[in-house]
C-alpha positions in Angstrom: -140.6 -18.2 -104.6 -143.6 -17.3 -107.0 -147.2 -17.7 -106.8 -148.9 -18.8 -109.9 -151.6 -17.5 -111.5 -153.4 -18.2 -114.7 -154.2 -15.7 -117.3 -156.7 -16.6 -119.8 -156.5 -14.6 -123.5 -159.1 -14.6 -125.9 -157.4 -14.8 -129.4 -159.4 -13.4 -131.3 -157.0 -13.2 -134.6 -154.7 -15.8 -134.8 -151.0 -14.5 -134.6 -148.7 -14.6 -137.7 -146.0 -16.8 -135.7 -145.4 -18.5 -132.6 -143.1 -15.4 -131.6 -145.9 -13.3 -132.3 -148.2 -15.3 -130.2 -145.7 -15.7 -127.2 -145.1 -11.4 -127.6 -148.7 -11.0 -127.6 -149.5 -13.4 -124.6 -146.6 -11.9 -122.5 -148.2 -8.4 -123.6 -151.5 -9.3 -122.2 -149.9 -10.9 -118.8 -147.7 -8.2 -118.4 -151.0 -5.6 -118.7 -152.7 -7.8 -115.9 -149.9 -7.6 -113.6 -149.8 -3.9 -114.2 -153.5 -3.6 -113.6 -153.4 -5.8 -110.4 -149.7 -4.3 -108.9 -148.2 -7.6 -109.2 -144.2 -6.5 -109.3 -143.0 -9.2 -112.0 -143.9 -11.3 -115.0 -142.0 -13.9 -116.9 -143.3 -16.1 -119.6 -141.9 -19.7 -120.4 -141.9 -22.1 -123.3 -141.4 -25.7 -123.8 -142.0 -28.1 -127.1 -144.4 -31.0 -126.5 -145.6 -33.6 -128.6 -148.6 -31.7 -129.5 -147.3 -28.6 -129.9 -145.8 -26.0 -127.3 -147.1 -25.2 -123.4 -146.3 -21.9 -122.3 -146.5 -20.9 -118.4 -146.8 -17.4 -117.0 -145.2 -16.8 -113.7 -146.4 -13.7 -111.9 -145.0 -12.7 -108.7 -148.2 -12.6 -106.3 -146.9 -10.8 -102.6 -150.2 -11.6 -100.9 -149.9 -15.6 -101.6 -145.9 -15.3 -100.5 -147.7 -13.9 -97.0 -150.0 -16.4 -96.9 -147.5 -19.3 -97.6 -145.0 -17.6 -94.9 -148.3 -17.6 -92.3 -149.6 -21.2 -93.2 -145.8 -22.7 -92.8 -145.9 -20.8 -89.4 -149.0 -22.4 -88.3 -148.3 -25.7 -89.3 -144.5 -25.3 -88.0 -145.6 -24.8 -84.3 -147.6 -27.6 -84.4 -144.9 -30.1 -85.2 -142.4 -28.7 -83.0 -140.5 -26.4 -85.6 -139.4 -22.9 -84.9 -141.7 -20.8 -87.7 -138.5 -18.6 -88.5 -137.5 -21.3 -90.5 -139.4 -20.5 -93.4 -136.8 -19.3 -96.1 -133.8 -20.8 -94.3 -131.5 -23.2 -96.0 -130.1 -26.3 -95.4 -127.6 -28.7 -96.8 -128.2 -32.3 -97.4 -125.7 -34.7 -99.5 -124.0 -31.5 -101.1 -126.9 -30.2 -102.2 -128.2 -26.9 -100.8 -132.4 -26.3 -100.2 -134.5 -23.8 -99.1 -137.7 -24.3 -97.6 -140.3 -23.0 -99.9 -143.7 -23.7 -98.5 -146.2 -26.3 -97.1 -148.5 -28.6 -98.4 -151.4 -28.5 -95.7 -153.8 -31.5 -97.1 -150.5 -33.7 -97.3 -150.4 -36.5 -94.1 -146.7 -36.7 -94.4 -144.1 -35.3 -96.2 -145.9 -31.6 -95.9 -142.8 -29.5 -96.3 -141.8 -28.2 -99.7 -138.5 -27.6 -100.3 -136.2 -26.0 -103.5 -132.6 -26.8 -104.4 -130.7 -24.3 -105.9 -131.8 -25.5 -109.6 -135.4 -24.3 -108.4 -136.7 -28.2 -108.5 -139.1 -28.2 -105.8 -139.2 -31.6 -103.4 -141.2 -32.7 -100.6 -140.0 -33.9 -97.0 -141.3 -34.0 -93.6 -141.2 -32.3 -90.4 -138.2 -34.3 -88.9 -136.2 -33.3 -91.7 -136.1 -29.9 -90.9 -135.7 -30.5 -87.2 -132.9 -33.0 -88.2 -131.0 -30.3 -90.8 -132.1 -27.2 -89.1 -132.4 -27.0 -85.1 -129.8 -28.4 -82.7 -132.3 -30.0 -80.4 -130.3 -29.5 -77.1 -130.0 -25.9 -77.7 -132.9 -25.3 -79.5 -131.3 -22.8 -81.7 -131.8 -22.5 -85.8 -128.8 -23.6 -87.6 -128.4 -22.1 -91.5 -125.8 -23.3 -93.7 
């Protein structure tokens, strides 16, 4: 449940190799994270048609708290208990975890993540169907 924050670097010198560029980018991202008291930094690289694309993931605790409070507000409005944030449920032999919301979406406002890390969206009705026992108003956890 990482928040993404962009870290821009001003590369004054051209690095010797791609590995040197990646390590320099990671060093700068770690420096940024340490200066702002962010606990964790990771960097990823993938090849594209035009070259390489780097992603920097920095865990931002405040973002997680904000996402949780936003989920709580929207869950109450849609008849779901706010405590289901972060809970997992099973659907078609896959386990999904509720990881966030998309407040500006008109439908499919809930973000769910499978065990491989892929993010999907679904509606509040799916959350009610898989996590809440309507007769007893009890949260089911798988």
